[in-house]
C-alpha positions in Angstrom: -143.7 61.4 109.8 -143.8 57.9 111.1 -140.5 55.7 111.3 -139.9 53.5 108.2 -138.7 50.1 109.2 -138.2 49.3 105.6 -135.6 52.3 104.9 -131.8 51.3 103.9 -130.5 52.1 107.3 -132.7 49.6 109.1 -131.7 47.0 106.9 -128.6 47.6 106.8 -129.1 47.3 111.0 -130.5 44.2 110.4 -127.7 42.8 108.2 -130.2 42.5 105.2 -127.9 44.7 103.1 -124.4 44.0 103.1 -121.9 47.3 104.0 -118.4 47.7 105.1 -118.5 48.3 108.9 -115.9 50.5 110.6 -117.1 50.7 114.2 -120.3 49.1 116.0 -121.0 48.9 119.7 -124.5 49.3 121.4 -125.4 52.8 120.5 -123.9 53.2 117.1 -123.1 51.5 113.7 -120.8 53.2 111.5 -119.9 52.2 107.6 -118.6 53.4 104.5 -120.4 55.5 102.3 -120.7 54.0 99.2 -120.8 57.3 97.3 -117.8 58.8 99.3 -117.7 62.6 99.0 -113.9 62.6 100.7 -110.9 60.4 101.5 -113.0 59.4 104.6 -116.7 59.2 104.1 -118.5 57.2 107.2 -121.6 57.1 107.6 -123.2 56.8 111.6 -126.5 55.5 112.6 -127.9 55.2 115.9 -129.0 51.2 116.5 -132.7 53.2 117.1 -135.4 54.1 115.2 -135.2 57.9 115.1 -136.2 59.5 111.9 -134.0 62.6 111.8 -131.5 64.7 114.0 -134.3 66.5 115.8 -136.5 63.2 116.4 -133.1 61.8 118.0 -132.7 65.0 120.0 -136.2 65.6 121.2 -137.0 61.6 121.7 -133.6 59.8 123.0 -133.0 60.0 126.8 -130.0 61.8 128.2 -128.2 58.5 128.5 -128.7 57.5 125.0 -127.4 60.8 123.5 -124.5 61.0 125.6 -123.4 57.1 125.1 -124.0 58.0 121.2 -121.6 60.9 121.3 -119.0 58.6 123.8 -119.2 56.0 120.9 -118.3 58.7 117.7 -115.4 59.7 120.2 -114.8 56.5 120.2 -114.8 55.7 116.0 -112.9 58.9 115.8 -110.1 57.9 118.1 -110.4 54.4 115.6 -109.7 56.3 112.5 -106.6 58.4 114.2 -108.5 61.4 113.4 -108.0 62.9 116.8 -105.4 65.2 116.0 -106.3 65.8 112.4 -109.3 67.7 110.6 -112.7 66.2 110.4 -116.5 67.2 109.8 -119.7 65.9 111.0 -122.8 66.7 109.1 -126.5 65.8 109.6 -129.0 66.7 106.6 -132.8 67.1 108.5 -135.7 66.8 106.2 -136.0 66.3 102.3 -135.4 70.1 101.8 -132.3 69.9 104.0 -131.0 67.3 101.7 -132.3 64.0 103.9 -132.0 61.1 101.7 -132.5 58.1 104.2 -135.3 59.2 107.0 -133.1 57.2 109.5 -131.1 59.6 111.5 -127.6 59.4 110.3 -124.3 62.1 110.7 -121.5 62.2 107.8 -118.0 61.6 109.2 -115.9 63.6 106.6 -112.2 63.8 106.4 -109.0 64.2 103.8 -106.6 63.1 106.3 
């Protein structure tokens, strides 16, 4: 599969589609899910074009991967979830429930 530059998350990154931004730095962009499954449902996407979690793990260099997770920690702190419960989920492939083929994580919490 080749990365599709016209997917909805690519368009959000280019500011072609509006969203309710929560946190952004040079590694991640995060925003509220338009169809939340929990009280807090944030989508987290890397700013680089990866199709899914395996594409990210296999092709993002170690520095980018490390900083990606550091940025997620900053988001967790910003949302005051450090000492509360939350889930981070990723779907891989159509059969795994992935709907948008730009690697993304779901940060979910009822806190």
